[in-house]
LUMTORKE-598396 format. One record per residue (C-alpha): residue in three letters; x, y, z. Coordinates in steps of 0.05 Angstrom, whole numbers, padded with zeros to 5 digits, always signed. Example, Ala and Ser with C-alpha at 12.3 -4.5 7.8 and 13.67 -1.06 7.14 Angstrom:
BEGIN
ALA+00246-00090+00156 SER+00273-00021+00143 
END
This chain:
BEGIN
UNK+00276+00444-00147 UNK+00290+00420-00071 UNK+00231+00368-00078 UNK+00264+00334-00141 UNK+00324+00330-00112 UNK+00307+00291-00053 UNK+00270+00251-00097 UNK+00316+00234-00134 UNK+00376+00220-00083 UNK+00321+00176-00055 UNK+00302+00124-00113 UNK+00384+00132-00116 UNK+00391+00099-00055 UNK+00337+00041-00063 UNK+00363+00021-00129 UNK+00441+00020-00106 UNK+00408-00024-00042 UNK+00371-00066-00097 UNK+00435-00068-00141 UNK+00471-00091-00087 UNK+00428-00156-00068 UNK+00424-00172-00143 UNK+00496-00164-00151 UNK+00513-00198-00084 UNK+00464-00243-00064 UNK+00485-00298-00006 UNK+00550-00261-00007 UNK+00530-00211+00035 UNK+00560-00200+00099 UNK+00508-00205+00155 UNK+00511-00141+00185 UNK+00502-00106+00119 UNK+00448-00158+00100 UNK+00408-00130+00162 UNK+00419-00059+00153 UNK+00395-00071+00079 UNK+00340-00111+00082 UNK+00310-00059+00143 UNK+00326+00002+00098 UNK+00287-00041+00039 UNK+00228-00058+00089 UNK+00213+00008+00100 UNK+00232+00037+00021 UNK+00182-00016-00012 UNK+00132-00001+00039 UNK+00140+00083+00029 UNK+00147+00077-00041 UNK+00079+00036-00056 UNK+00050+00085-00010 UNK+00083+00146-00033 UNK+00053+00125-00110 UNK-00011+00109-00081 UNK-00024+00192-00051 UNK+00010+00223-00113 UNK-00047+00174-00166 UNK-00101+00208-00111 UNK-00069+00273-00112 UNK-00061+00273-00192 UNK-00124+00249-00211 UNK-00160+00301-00154 UNK-00133+00356-00210 UNK-00154+00322-00267 UNK-00221+00341-00240 UNK-00202+00401-00219 UNK-00181+00405-00146 UNK-00117+00439-00137 UNK-00108+00427-00060 UNK-00055+00375-00070 UNK-00022+00404-00113 UNK-00007+00480-00070 UNK+00000+00445-00015 UNK+00063+00414-00050 UNK+00028+00344-00049 UNK+00027+00321-00121 UNK+00104+00294-00111 UNK+00132+00233-00118 UNK+00174+00245-00065 UNK+00167+00203-00011 UNK+00184+00253+00041 UNK+00126+00295+00022 UNK+00080+00240+00045 UNK+00118+00212+00104 UNK+00078+00207+00163 UNK+00130+00196+00230 UNK+00069+00148+00266 UNK+00049+00108+00207 UNK+00118+00096+00173 UNK+00164+00094+00236 UNK+00131+00077+00308 UNK+00073+00029+00287 UNK+00127-00012+00237 UNK+00180-00001+00288 UNK+00133-00039+00331 UNK+00117-00097+00281 UNK+00191-00103+00267 UNK+00207-00111+00344 UNK+00164-00160+00361 UNK+00191-00204+00298 UNK+00118-00201+00269 UNK+00112-00244+00205 UNK+00068-00175+00180 UNK+00072-00099+00185 UNK+00033-00049+00172 UNK+00038+00029+00158 UNK+00012+00082+00127 UNK+00034+00152+00090 UNK-00002+00222+00098 UNK-00074+00224+00068 UNK-00071+00274+00011 UNK-00112+00326+00022 UNK-00174+00335-00028 UNK-00226+00386-00030 UNK-00280+00344-00066 UNK-00334+00411-00070 UNK-00273+00441-00121 UNK-00285+00386-00169 UNK-00324+00395-00231 UNK-00368+00324-00217 UNK-00360+00315-00159 UNK-00406+00242-00150 UNK-00346+00225-00215 UNK-00291+00258-00184 UNK-00295+00229-00114 UNK-00304+00151-00144 UNK-00242+00162-00201 UNK-00194+00196-00138 UNK-00210+00140-00094 UNK-00207+00085-00145 UNK-00131+00116-00167 UNK-00098+00094-00111 UNK-00109+00022-00100 UNK-00110+00018-00176 UNK-00040+00049-00185 UNK-00023-00005-00123 UNK-00057-00065-00170 UNK-00012-00033-00236 UNK+00055-00034-00191 UNK+00046-00102-00172 UNK+00026-00127-00245 UNK+00082-00096-00268 UNK+00138-00114-00223 UNK+00104-00181-00231 UNK+00105-00187-00302 UNK+00177-00169-00306 UNK+00198-00223-00264 UNK+00164-00277-00304 UNK+00197-00235-00376 UNK+00265-00242-00341 UNK+00253-00318-00313 UNK+00274-00288-00237 UNK+00247-00338-00180 UNK+00273-00376-00126 UNK+00248-00373-00048 UNK+00329-00380-00047 UNK+00349-00317-00089 UNK+00342-00255-00046 UNK+00329-00202-00098 UNK+00272-00244-00110 UNK+00243-00241-00053 UNK+00255-00166-00047 UNK+00218-00149-00106 UNK+00159-00207-00096 UNK+00140-00175-00035 UNK+00136-00108-00066 UNK+00089-00140-00109 UNK+00056-00168-00046 UNK+00051-00098-00014 UNK+00023-00068-00069 UNK-00025-00130-00072 UNK-00044-00128+00000 UNK-00056-00045-00005 UNK-00094-00058-00064 UNK-00151-00100-00035 UNK-00142-00077+00043 UNK-00162-00005+00005 UNK-00226-00029-00028 UNK-00263-00049+00034 UNK-00326-00019+00030 UNK-00315+00021+00094 UNK-00311+00102+00103 UNK-00266+00130+00097 UNK-00222+00084+00059 UNK-00224+00082-00015 UNK-00268+00030-00029 UNK-00319+00059+00022 UNK-00314+00130-00008 UNK-00340+00096-00078 UNK-00395+00056-00042 UNK-00419+00117-00009 UNK-00428+00156-00077 UNK-00492+00102-00078 UNK-00523+00114-00028 UNK-00572+00176-00025 UNK-00546+00246-00022 UNK-00577+00253+00050 UNK-00534+00195+00079 UNK-00472+00223+00033 UNK-00481+00292+00066 UNK-00492+00259+00138 UNK-00426+00213+00133 UNK-00388+00281+00104 UNK-00402+00322+00147 UNK-00395+00278+00212 UNK-00332+00243+00180 UNK-00294+00230+00255 UNK-00351+00193+00274 UNK-00364+00154+00213 UNK-00295+00128+00215 UNK-00299+00105+00280 UNK-00365+00070+00264 UNK-00336+00037+00202 UNK-00263+00018+00251 UNK-00321-00017+00306 UNK-00353-00049+00251 UNK-00284-00077+00229 UNK-00275-00100+00292 UNK-00345-00136+00297 UNK-00330-00173+00233 UNK-00268-00200+00252 UNK-00289-00212+00317 UNK-00358-00257+00299 UNK-00307-00289+00240 UNK-00250-00304+00288 UNK-00289-00329+00345 UNK-00358-00350+00328 UNK-00334-00383+00260 UNK-00277-00403+00274 UNK-00242-00368+00215 UNK-00169-00352+00211 UNK-00173-00279+00186 UNK-00097-00280+00155 UNK-00112-00344+00120 UNK-00168-00317+00090 UNK-00139-00253+00076 UNK-00085-00296+00045 UNK-00126-00330+00004 UNK-00165-00266-00024 UNK-00094-00240-00046 UNK-00073-00301-00074 UNK-00135-00307-00115 UNK-00125-00239-00145 UNK-00046-00259-00154 UNK-00066-00320-00197 UNK-00116-00286-00231 UNK-00069-00239-00255 UNK+00000-00263-00259 UNK-00022-00336-00268 UNK+00026-00353-00212 UNK+00015-00427-00177 UNK+00057-00387-00117 UNK+00007-00404-00058 UNK+00056-00401-00009 UNK+00080-00321-00015 UNK+00051-00305+00066 UNK+00121-00357+00091 UNK+00163-00329+00038 UNK+00147-00261+00065 UNK+00148-00273+00125 UNK+00218-00315+00122 UNK+00254-00259+00094 UNK+00230-00205+00133 UNK+00243-00235+00196 UNK+00322-00209+00220 
END
């Protein structure tokens, strides 16, 4: 019961902040504007990550693994998935540096794939559930914005909701990178021989480090050898998905994003 009350209080707070922005718009006092934006920055990211982790836990339960449920992680309460480093320290550093982007992560949901009725399908569907939940949120919110004709870079309410869409689109793309232990990496691993799957699972920390170094090498090669702007490339990938799904011709989302998140 406490978990439900906490979730209600958090979502009411987010809703009240959005309602304030919607009603007052540009008339918000500069001091209150900064506080609201700071609250909404963290809240939007936390909400997207909460739905992501909840989807993992829910799909795992459907395949027979009750680990997340028994540990209280089958919940839409953001506090159940809260990670102080991923949601306070790291985003705080980005905000302090006035970075045009910020990253964060929630506490991973505990899943025991060996308890699933069909381990292979369980891993594939459970891994895909998180990114697809973010895609659904992004499509749903962007569709609502178009349906009710809410637009305009000068509209703070639109900017906040559109940024929530962008956060979810980015989570969808980023988590599908074919690098273990990311969701995309777990799915790709299922198409390798069983011996390789077992080795990767038994050496998960080493596998994660190898994936990290592969990612660093790819970024290094693209940026320093092929002179590719990584952020711009990622921007184009996300924009391609946004245009294909929502039909939006807004190609300057990153400029909007960096404009409103900078205090």
